[in-house]
N, C-alpha and C positions, 0 to 999 in steps of 0.2 A: 752488477747484479752484483751484492753486493755479499761475501759469504760469509754466515752466525756463525758459532762467535770467527772471531776475529785470529789467524791468527799468532799476531803478536801476545795477544792474552791466552792463547790455549803455552803458547811457548813461554811465558811465565810461568806456568803449572807443571809446566814438567820439566824444565832445567835446559833440554838441546832437544836437537827436529828425533836424533835415533830413538832417547826416550818417549814421546811424542808418540813417534807413530806406532814401536813395542806395547804399551799402552793400549790406545786403541786397536790392536792388531788381537793386545789379548780380551778384550773387555769384551768388543764388540763377536768374538767364535763365544761366549758361556754364552751371548745372547744367545744368536747362534744359537745352541744346543738347549735354552731354556730358560734361561734367569730371567731377574726379573728385571725389567729397566728400572735403576734407581731415579728417573726423574719421568714427571712430564711431558708427551711431546704432545706436539697436533699432531691432528689424525692422517695425515704422508707424511707421516715421518716414519711412525709405526711401525713400519715392517724394514725399514732400513739401522743395519744394525748396527753400520758405522757410524753416520748422524748421532744413534740414542749414546755409543761412548762416545763418540765426540761434547757429546753439549753434558754427559755424565760427566769430564774430566771437568770440562768447563764450570760445573755446576761443585765440584772439590767431593764429588761422591766416591772419586775412584786413587784409593795411593798410589801414586807411584813413586816405587822403591829404585835409587841406585846401585845396581848390580856392582 
């Protein structure tokens, strides 16, 4: 089974694993709280906020800032 998107591609966008995890968790929480997804997802993934957050990061729809 292959995980999409690839972790290496996500790391290129985030810069570090820590930044990737924090950005994914924050965006997933926003989705749980009712924010609209910024990318179109397959039907099976629409109820999974972490999957939606990862796909948004991959599509460069979420800005990741270093603190």
